C-alpha positions in Angstrom: -2.4 30.3 0.5 -4.6 28.6 -2.1 -3.4 26.1 -4.7 -4.7 26.2 -8.2 -7.3 23.6 -9.1 -6.6 21.2 -12.0 -8.2 21.8 -15.4 -8.2 19.7 -18.6 -4.9 20.0 -20.3 -2.9 20.6 -17.1 0.6 19.0 -16.7 1.0 16.7 -13.7 4.7 15.9 -12.8 5.3 12.3 -11.9 8.1 11.7 -9.3 9.5 8.8 -7.4 11.3 10.3 -4.3 11.3 6.9 -2.5 10.6 3.5 -4.0 9.4 2.4 -7.4 6.2 0.8 -8.6 6.0 -1.7 -11.3 6.2 -0.6 -15.0 2.6 -1.9 -15.5 1.3 0.2 -12.6 3.1 3.2 -14.0 1.7 2.7 -17.5 -1.8 2.2 -16.3 -1.6 5.2 -13.9 -0.4 7.5 -16.7 -3.2 6.1 -19.0 -5.8 6.9 -16.3 -4.5 10.5 -16.0 -4.7 11.0 -19.7 -8.3 9.7 -19.6 -9.0 12.6 -17.2 -7.7 15.1 -19.7 -4.5 15.6 -17.8 -0.9 15.6 -19.3 1.4 13.4 -17.1 5.1 14.3 -17.4 7.5 11.6 -16.5 11.3 12.4 -16.3 13.7 10.3 -18.2 15.2 7.4 -16.2 12.5 7.6 -13.5 13.5 4.1 -12.4 16.9 2.4 -12.3 18.1 -0.8 -10.8 18.5 -0.4 -7.0 18.1 -2.5 -3.9 16.2 0.1 -2.0 15.1 3.1 -4.1 13.5 4.1 -7.4 16.9 5.6 -8.5 20.0 7.0 -7.0 19.7 9.8 -4.4 21.1 12.3 -6.9 18.7 11.4 -9.7 15.6 11.3 -7.4 16.6 14.7 -5.9 17.1 16.3 -9.3 13.8 15.0 -10.6 11.9 16.1 -7.5 13.5 19.6 -7.5 12.7 20.0 -11.2 9.1 19.2 -10.5 8.9 21.5 -7.5 10.4 24.4 -9.6 8.5 23.7 -12.9 6.4 26.8 -13.7 4.1 25.0 -16.1 2.7 22.3 -13.9 0.1 22.5 -11.1 0.6 19.2 -9.4 3.2 16.6 -8.4 2.0 13.0 -7.9 4.3 10.5 -6.2 4.3 7.0 -7.7 5.0 5.1 -4.5 6.0 5.3 -0.8 8.4 2.6 0.5 11.6 4.3 1.7 14.0 7.0 0.5 12.5 10.5 0.8 14.3 11.1 4.1 17.7 10.9 2.3 16.7 14.0 0.2 15.9 16.3 3.1 19.4 17.9 3.6 19.4 19.1 0.0 15.8 20.2 0.1 16.5 22.4 3.2 19.1 24.3 1.0 16.7 24.8 -1.8 14.9 28.2 -2.3 11.2 28.1 -2.1 9.6 28.4 -5.6 7.4 31.4 -6.3 4.3 29.3 -6.9 3.0 26.5 -4.7 1.5 23.4 -6.3 -0.5 20.3 -5.3 1.7 17.5 -3.9 0.0 14.2 -3.5 1.1 11.0 -1.8 1.4 9.3 1.6 3.3 6.7 3.6 7.1 7.6 3.0 5.9 10.8 1.3 5.1 12.0 4.9 8.7 13.3 4.9 7.8 15.6 2.0 4.5 16.7 3.5 6.3 17.7 6.8 9.0 19.6 4.9 6.6 21.5 2.6 4.0 22.2 5.4 6.6 23.5 7.9 9.4 25.0 5.8 7.6 26.4 2.8 4.1 26.7 4.4 2.5 24.9 1.4 -0.7 23.0 1.8 -0.3 19.4 0.6 -2.6 16.4 0.1 -2.2 13.2 2.0 -3.7 10.6 -0.3 -3.4 7.7 -2.8 -0.2 7.2 -4.6 -0.1 6.8 -8.4 0.5 3.0 -8.2 -2.9 2.7 -6.6 -4.5 4.4 -9.5 -2.5 2.2 -11.8 -3.8 -1.0 -10.1 -7.4 0.2 -10.4 -7.6 -0.2 -6.6 -9.5 3.0 -5.9 -13.1 2.7 -4.8 -15.7 4.8 -6.6 -16.2 7.0 -3.5 -12.5 7.4 -3.0 -11.9 8.4 -6.6 -14.8 10.8 -6.6 -13.6 12.5 -3.4 -10.1 12.9 -4.7 -11.0 14.3 -8.1 -13.5 16.7 -6.6 -10.7 18.2 -4.5 -8.1 18.2 -7.2 -10.5 19.9 -9.7 -11.8 22.4 -7.2 -15.3 21.2 -7.2 -15.2 20.6 -3.4 -13.6 23.2 -1.1 -13.9 21.0 2.0 -13.7 17.4 3.0 -15.7 16.1 5.8 -15.1 13.1 8.1 -18.1 12.1 10.2 -18.6 9.4 12.9 -15.3 9.8 14.6 -14.8 8.0 17.8 -13.9 9.9 21.0 -11.3 7.9 22.9 -10.9 10.0 26.1 -12.7 12.3 28.4 -11.4 15.5 26.6 -12.8 14.2 23.3 -16.3 13.8 24.8 -16.6 17.4 25.9 -18.9 19.4 23.5 -16.7 22.0 21.9 -15.0 23.1 18.7 -11.2 23.0 18.0 -9.6 24.9 15.1 -6.2 24.2 13.7 -4.2 22.9 10.8 -3.5 19.2 10.4 0.1 17.8 10.4 1.3 14.3 10.6 1.1 11.1 8.5 2.9 7.8 8.8 4.1 7.3 12.4 7.3 5.4 11.6 8.3 8.1 9.1 7.5 10.8 11.6 9.6 9.0 14.2 12.6 9.1 11.8 12.4 12.9 11.9 13.0 13.2 15.6 16.2 15.1 16.4 16.5 16.5 12.9 15.7 20.0 11.4 12.5 18.4 9.9 11.1 17.2 13.3 7.4 17.8 13.6 6.5 21.1 15.3 3.2 20.3 16.9 2.3 23.5 18.7 -1.2 24.6 17.8 -1.8 21.8 15.4 -4.2 18.8 15.1 -2.0 15.7 14.8 -2.9 12.8 12.5 -1.3 9.3 12.7 -1.6 6.2 10.6 0.7 3.2 9.8 1.0 -0.3 8.4 2.7 -3.5 9.6 3.7 -2.0 13.0 3.0 -4.4 15.8 1.3 -3.0 18.9 4.4 -2.7 21.0 6.1 -0.7 18.3 3.1 1.7 18.1 3.3 2.1 21.8 7.0 2.8 21.7 6.5 5.5 19.0 3.7 7.2 21.0 5.8 7.0 24.1 8.8 8.6 22.3 6.5 11.3 20.8 5.2 12.1 24.3 8.6 12.3 25.8 9.7 14.6 23.0 6.8 16.9 24.0 4.7 16.6 20.9 1.4 16.4 22.8 2.0 19.3 25.2 1.0 22.1 22.9 -0.9 20.2 20.2 -4.7 20.7 20.0 -5.8 17.2 19.3 -4.8 13.8 18.0 -6.8 11.9 15.4 -5.9 8.3 14.4 -6.5 6.9 10.9 -6.1 3.4 9.4 -3.6 1.0 10.9 -3.1 -2.0 8.5 -2.3 -5.1 10.5 -2.6 -8.6 9.2 -2.8 -10.4 12.5 -6.3 -10.2 14.2 -4.7 -10.5 17.6 -2.4 -7.5 16.9 -5.4 -5.5 15.7 -7.4 -6.3 18.9 -4.4 -5.4 21.1 -3.8 -2.1 19.3 -7.4 -0.9 19.5 -8.3 -2.4 22.9 -5.1 -1.7 24.8 -2.3 0.4 23.2 -4.3 3.3 21.7 -7.0 3.5 24.5 -4.3 3.6 27.2 -2.4 6.3 25.3 -5.7 8.3 25.0 -6.7 8.0 28.6 -3.3 9.4 29.7 -3.7 12.6 27.5 -5.3 15.9 28.5 -5.9 16.9 24.8 -8.7 15.2 22.8 -7.8 11.9 21.2 -10.1 10.5 18.5 -10.1 7.6 16.0 -12.0 6.5 12.9 -10.6 8.7 10.2 -10.8 6.7 6.9 -7.3 7.8 5.8 -4.1 5.9 5.5 -3.0 2.4 4.7 -6.1 0.4 3.8 -6.6 -1.7 0.7 -10.3 -0.7 0.5 -10.3 3.0 1.4 -7.7 5.7 1.2 -9.6 9.0 1.3 -7.6 12.1 0.8 -6.7 14.4 3.8 -5.5 18.0 3.2 -2.6 19.0 5.4 -1.8 22.4 6.7 -5.1 23.9 5.8 -7.7 25.4 8.2 -9.6 22.6 9.9 -12.5 22.4 12.4 -12.8 19.5 14.8 -16.3 19.3 16.4 -16.5 17.1 19.5 -19.2 15.8 21.7 -22.0 13.4 20.9 -21.1 13.1 17.1 -17.5 14.1 16.5 -16.6 15.2 13.1 -13.6 16.8 11.3 -14.1 19.3 8.4 -10.9 20.3 6.5 -10.5 23.0 3.9 -8.9 21.6 0.7 -6.4 24.4 0.2 -7.4 24.4 -3.5 -9.3 27.3 -4.9 -12.8 26.7 -6.0 -13.4 26.5 -9.8 -13.8 29.9 -11.3 -12.1 31.9 -8.5 -8.6 32.2 -10.1 
Protein backbone atom coordinates (compact mmCIF):
# COMPACT_ATOMS: atom_id res chain seq x y z
CA UNK A 1 0.00 0.00 0.00
CA UNK A 2 1.30 3.44 -0.96
CA UNK A 3 0.05 6.75 0.41
CA UNK A 4 -0.38 9.75 -1.84
CA UNK A 5 2.30 12.45 -1.55
CA UNK A 6 1.29 15.97 -0.64
CA UNK A 7 0.96 18.66 -3.29
CA UNK A 8 0.34 22.38 -3.10
CA UNK A 9 -3.30 23.04 -2.29
CA UNK A 10 -3.86 19.75 -0.41
CA UNK A 11 -5.97 19.69 2.74
CA UNK A 12 -4.30 18.62 6.00
CA UNK A 13 -6.70 17.67 8.79
CA UNK A 14 -5.60 18.84 12.24
CA UNK A 15 -6.63 16.66 15.19
CA UNK A 16 -5.99 16.53 18.94
CA UNK A 17 -6.68 12.93 20.04
CA UNK A 18 -4.72 13.40 23.26
CA UNK A 19 -3.63 16.69 24.90
CA UNK A 20 -3.73 20.24 23.59
CA UNK A 21 -0.98 22.63 22.62
CA UNK A 22 -1.11 26.37 23.27
CA UNK A 23 -3.24 28.61 21.05
CA UNK A 24 -0.08 30.38 19.90
CA UNK A 25 1.60 27.10 18.90
CA UNK A 26 -1.54 26.12 16.98
CA UNK A 27 -1.75 29.47 15.16
CA UNK A 28 1.93 29.41 14.24
CA UNK A 29 1.73 25.78 13.12
CA UNK A 30 -1.21 26.57 10.83
CA UNK A 31 0.62 29.60 9.48
CA UNK A 32 3.65 27.42 8.66
CA UNK A 33 1.45 24.90 6.82
CA UNK A 34 -0.13 27.66 4.75
CA UNK A 35 3.36 28.94 3.89
CA UNK A 36 4.04 25.49 2.39
CA UNK A 37 1.00 25.88 0.14
CA UNK A 38 -1.11 23.46 2.19
CA UNK A 39 -4.64 24.03 3.49
CA UNK A 40 -4.94 23.12 7.18
CA UNK A 41 -8.46 22.21 8.29
CA UNK A 42 -9.20 22.64 11.99
CA UNK A 43 -12.48 21.32 13.42
CA UNK A 44 -14.64 23.64 15.48
CA UNK A 45 -14.01 23.35 19.20
CA UNK A 46 -10.68 21.58 18.77
CA UNK A 47 -9.85 22.56 22.34
CA UNK A 48 -12.07 22.80 25.41
CA UNK A 49 -11.30 23.27 29.11
CA UNK A 50 -10.19 19.93 30.55
CA UNK A 51 -7.80 18.75 33.21
CA UNK A 52 -6.28 16.03 31.08
CA UNK A 53 -7.31 16.18 27.43
CA UNK A 54 -7.74 18.58 24.52
CA UNK A 55 -11.49 17.98 24.69
CA UNK A 56 -13.98 15.36 25.86
CA UNK A 57 -13.59 11.76 24.68
CA UNK A 58 -16.70 12.10 22.51
CA UNK A 59 -15.51 15.26 20.76
CA UNK A 60 -11.94 14.02 20.24
CA UNK A 61 -13.25 10.75 18.83
CA UNK A 62 -15.71 12.47 16.50
CA UNK A 63 -13.02 14.80 15.15
CA UNK A 64 -10.52 11.97 14.65
CA UNK A 65 -13.08 9.74 12.90
CA UNK A 66 -14.12 12.61 10.62
CA UNK A 67 -10.47 13.18 9.65
CA UNK A 68 -9.88 9.47 9.03
CA UNK A 69 -12.96 9.22 6.80
CA UNK A 70 -12.60 12.57 4.99
CA UNK A 71 -12.28 11.81 1.23
CA UNK A 72 -10.75 15.20 0.39
CA UNK A 73 -7.65 15.22 2.61
CA UNK A 74 -4.37 13.34 2.23
CA UNK A 75 -2.94 13.83 5.69
CA UNK A 76 -3.76 14.00 9.40
CA UNK A 77 -1.34 15.91 11.64
CA UNK A 78 -1.73 15.53 15.42
CA UNK A 79 -1.14 18.69 17.43
CA UNK A 80 0.35 17.12 20.55
CA UNK A 81 0.94 13.92 22.51
CA UNK A 82 0.47 13.93 26.27
CA UNK A 83 -2.29 11.50 27.14
CA UNK A 84 -5.72 10.49 25.89
CA UNK A 85 -5.53 8.48 22.64
CA UNK A 86 -5.85 5.19 24.54
CA UNK A 87 -9.37 6.11 25.61
CA UNK A 88 -10.52 6.25 21.97
CA UNK A 89 -9.41 2.73 21.03
CA UNK A 90 -12.61 0.77 21.84
CA UNK A 91 -14.61 2.96 19.46
CA UNK A 92 -11.89 2.86 16.77
CA UNK A 93 -12.00 -0.95 16.82
CA UNK A 94 -15.71 -0.74 15.90
CA UNK A 95 -15.05 1.64 13.01
CA UNK A 96 -14.96 0.39 9.42
CA UNK A 97 -11.68 0.97 7.61
CA UNK A 98 -11.97 3.86 5.12
CA UNK A 99 -11.44 3.07 1.45
CA UNK A 100 -8.44 5.37 1.15
CA UNK A 101 -5.45 5.46 3.49
CA UNK A 102 -3.77 8.76 4.30
CA UNK A 103 -0.63 10.01 6.00
CA UNK A 104 -0.96 10.15 9.80
CA UNK A 105 1.83 12.06 11.56
CA UNK A 106 2.68 12.28 15.25
CA UNK A 107 4.50 10.51 18.05
CA UNK A 108 4.58 10.05 21.85
CA UNK A 109 0.96 9.35 22.91
CA UNK A 110 0.10 9.05 19.20
CA UNK A 111 1.92 5.69 19.40
CA UNK A 112 -1.55 4.34 20.27
CA UNK A 113 -2.89 5.41 16.87
CA UNK A 114 0.18 4.15 15.03
CA UNK A 115 -0.24 0.69 16.54
CA UNK A 116 -3.94 0.59 15.73
CA UNK A 117 -3.57 1.83 12.14
CA UNK A 118 -0.52 -0.38 11.43
CA UNK A 119 -1.97 -3.58 12.85
CA UNK A 120 -5.73 -3.30 12.31
CA UNK A 121 -6.00 -1.33 9.06
CA UNK A 122 -2.53 -2.17 7.65
CA UNK A 123 -1.86 1.52 7.00
CA UNK A 124 1.71 2.86 6.90
CA UNK A 125 2.10 5.80 9.30
CA UNK A 126 4.77 8.36 10.05
CA UNK A 127 6.30 8.63 13.53
CA UNK A 128 7.51 12.19 13.64
CA UNK A 129 7.18 15.75 14.95
CA UNK A 130 3.86 17.00 16.26
CA UNK A 131 2.30 20.21 14.99
CA UNK A 132 3.19 22.09 18.18
CA UNK A 133 6.88 21.59 17.36
CA UNK A 134 6.33 23.23 13.98
CA UNK A 135 4.41 26.01 15.75
CA UNK A 136 7.30 26.65 18.15
CA UNK A 137 9.78 26.88 15.30
CA UNK A 138 11.74 24.11 17.03
CA UNK A 139 12.55 21.98 13.98
CA UNK A 140 16.15 21.96 12.84
CA UNK A 141 16.81 22.64 9.17
CA UNK A 142 17.78 19.01 8.54
CA UNK A 143 14.77 17.65 10.39
CA UNK A 144 12.41 19.93 8.46
CA UNK A 145 14.03 19.07 5.12
CA UNK A 146 13.80 15.32 5.79
CA UNK A 147 10.15 15.51 6.85
CA UNK A 148 9.03 17.62 3.89
CA UNK A 149 10.96 15.43 1.43
CA UNK A 150 9.01 12.41 2.65
CA UNK A 151 5.63 14.14 2.79
CA UNK A 152 5.92 15.57 -0.72
CA UNK A 153 7.24 12.34 -2.23
CA UNK A 154 10.69 13.65 -3.10
CA UNK A 155 12.38 10.93 -1.02
CA UNK A 156 11.10 7.38 -1.17
CA UNK A 157 13.41 6.14 1.62
CA UNK A 158 14.92 7.43 4.82
CA UNK A 159 18.33 6.23 5.93
CA UNK A 160 19.82 6.04 9.42
CA UNK A 161 23.57 5.45 9.51
CA UNK A 162 26.05 4.91 12.33
CA UNK A 163 23.82 2.77 14.50
CA UNK A 164 25.49 1.12 17.49
CA UNK A 165 25.43 -2.66 17.86
CA UNK A 166 24.68 -3.56 21.48
CA UNK A 167 25.02 -7.35 21.51
CA UNK A 168 26.73 -10.21 19.72
CA UNK A 169 23.81 -10.83 17.36
CA UNK A 170 24.00 -7.23 16.14
CA UNK A 171 27.71 -7.54 15.28
CA UNK A 172 27.14 -10.42 12.86
CA UNK A 173 27.37 -9.20 9.26
CA UNK A 174 23.94 -9.84 7.77
CA UNK A 175 20.78 -8.17 6.52
CA UNK A 176 17.39 -8.27 8.20
CA UNK A 177 14.20 -7.29 6.42
CA UNK A 178 10.95 -6.42 8.14
CA UNK A 179 8.47 -3.69 8.99
CA UNK A 180 8.95 -1.35 11.93
CA UNK A 181 6.43 -1.24 14.76
CA UNK A 182 6.70 0.47 18.13
CA UNK A 183 7.11 3.98 19.47
CA UNK A 184 6.87 5.29 22.99
CA UNK A 185 7.59 2.54 25.53
CA UNK A 186 5.19 3.67 28.26
CA UNK A 187 2.35 3.98 25.75
CA UNK A 188 3.13 0.53 24.34
CA UNK A 189 3.12 -0.87 27.85
CA UNK A 190 -0.43 0.42 28.33
CA UNK A 191 -1.58 -1.78 25.43
CA UNK A 192 -0.54 -5.03 27.09
CA UNK A 193 -3.52 -7.30 27.65
CA UNK A 194 -5.75 -5.30 25.28
CA UNK A 195 -6.87 -6.01 21.67
CA UNK A 196 -4.36 -3.34 20.58
CA UNK A 197 -1.34 -5.09 22.09
CA UNK A 198 1.72 -5.03 19.85
CA UNK A 199 2.04 -8.13 17.70
CA UNK A 200 5.78 -8.36 17.29
CA UNK A 201 6.20 -11.49 15.17
CA UNK A 202 8.38 -10.83 12.13
CA UNK A 203 8.83 -7.13 12.86
CA UNK A 204 11.66 -4.76 13.78
CA UNK A 205 10.75 -3.14 17.10
CA UNK A 206 11.54 0.51 17.83
CA UNK A 207 11.47 2.09 21.31
CA UNK A 208 11.88 5.63 22.63
CA UNK A 209 10.66 7.53 25.69
CA UNK A 210 10.98 10.60 27.87
CA UNK A 211 11.19 11.17 31.61
CA UNK A 212 11.26 7.47 32.48
CA UNK A 213 13.92 6.67 35.08
CA UNK A 214 16.24 3.70 34.47
CA UNK A 215 14.40 1.31 36.78
CA UNK A 216 11.12 2.04 34.97
CA UNK A 217 12.70 1.37 31.56
CA UNK A 218 14.07 -1.90 32.95
CA UNK A 219 10.63 -2.82 34.26
CA UNK A 220 9.00 -2.17 30.89
CA UNK A 221 11.60 -4.19 29.00
CA UNK A 222 11.21 -7.03 31.50
CA UNK A 223 7.43 -6.99 31.09
CA UNK A 224 7.73 -6.96 27.29
CA UNK A 225 10.10 -9.92 27.49
CA UNK A 226 7.80 -11.87 29.79
CA UNK A 227 4.91 -11.08 27.42
CA UNK A 228 6.92 -12.75 24.63
CA UNK A 229 7.52 -9.70 22.47
CA UNK A 230 11.15 -10.55 21.72
CA UNK A 231 10.70 -14.25 20.90
CA UNK A 232 9.60 -13.81 17.30
CA UNK A 233 10.68 -10.23 16.56
CA UNK A 234 13.56 -9.74 14.12
CA UNK A 235 15.46 -6.96 15.90
CA UNK A 236 15.15 -4.15 18.46
CA UNK A 237 16.35 -0.61 17.76
CA UNK A 238 16.42 2.12 20.41
CA UNK A 239 15.92 5.80 19.65
CA UNK A 240 16.10 8.89 21.87
CA UNK A 241 15.45 8.70 25.61
CA UNK A 242 15.08 12.19 27.06
CA UNK A 243 16.33 12.24 30.67
CA UNK A 244 17.22 15.41 32.54
CA UNK A 245 19.42 13.77 35.20
CA UNK A 246 22.95 12.93 33.92
CA UNK A 247 23.18 10.08 36.43
CA UNK A 248 19.98 8.55 35.04
CA UNK A 249 21.31 8.86 31.48
CA UNK A 250 24.53 7.09 32.41
CA UNK A 251 22.70 4.31 34.21
CA UNK A 252 20.29 3.80 31.33
CA UNK A 253 22.97 3.50 28.65
CA UNK A 254 25.72 1.84 30.67
CA UNK A 255 23.61 -0.62 32.64
CA UNK A 256 19.90 -1.07 31.82
CA UNK A 257 19.89 -1.22 28.03
CA UNK A 258 23.26 -3.04 27.63
CA UNK A 259 22.14 -5.68 30.15
CA UNK A 260 18.88 -6.15 28.27
CA UNK A 261 20.75 -6.40 24.96
CA UNK A 262 23.24 -8.98 26.20
CA UNK A 263 20.39 -11.25 27.32
CA UNK A 264 18.74 -11.26 23.87
CA UNK A 265 19.32 -13.60 20.97
CA UNK A 266 17.93 -11.15 18.43
CA UNK A 267 20.02 -8.13 17.34
CA UNK A 268 19.71 -5.05 19.55
CA UNK A 269 20.95 -1.66 18.32
CA UNK A 270 20.81 1.98 19.40
CA UNK A 271 21.49 5.41 17.95
CA UNK A 272 18.35 6.06 15.91
CA UNK A 273 17.84 9.85 15.91
CA UNK A 274 14.12 9.50 16.46
CA UNK A 275 11.90 10.28 19.43
CA UNK A 276 11.84 12.75 22.31
CA UNK A 277 14.71 15.14 21.78
CA UNK A 278 14.57 18.94 21.81
CA UNK A 279 17.21 19.19 19.07
CA UNK A 280 16.40 16.34 16.66
CA UNK A 281 13.17 14.53 15.88
CA UNK A 282 13.66 12.89 12.50
CA UNK A 283 10.66 11.08 11.00
CA UNK A 284 10.49 7.28 10.99
CA UNK A 285 7.99 5.48 8.73
CA UNK A 286 6.13 2.64 10.42
CA UNK A 287 4.83 -0.54 8.81
CA UNK A 288 6.75 -0.11 5.56
CA UNK A 289 9.43 -2.42 4.09
CA UNK A 290 12.72 -1.84 5.92
CA UNK A 291 16.26 -3.17 5.65
CA UNK A 292 18.57 -3.40 8.67
CA UNK A 293 22.19 -4.00 7.67
CA UNK A 294 24.44 -5.11 10.49
CA UNK A 295 28.12 -5.71 10.97
CA UNK A 296 30.92 -3.14 11.00
CA UNK A 297 28.70 -0.14 10.07
CA UNK A 298 25.08 -0.87 10.98
CA UNK A 299 22.42 1.11 9.17
CA UNK A 300 18.65 1.11 8.74
CA UNK A 301 16.93 1.99 5.45
CA UNK A 302 13.15 2.47 5.60
CA UNK A 303 10.73 2.95 2.72
CA UNK A 304 8.53 6.01 3.22
CA UNK A 305 5.29 4.32 2.23
CA UNK A 306 4.52 7.46 0.19
CA UNK A 307 4.50 7.24 -3.58
CA UNK A 308 7.20 9.16 -5.45
CA UNK A 309 6.10 12.38 -7.14
CA UNK A 310 4.59 11.69 -10.55
CA UNK A 311 3.73 8.02 -9.98
CA UNK A 312 0.06 8.55 -9.05
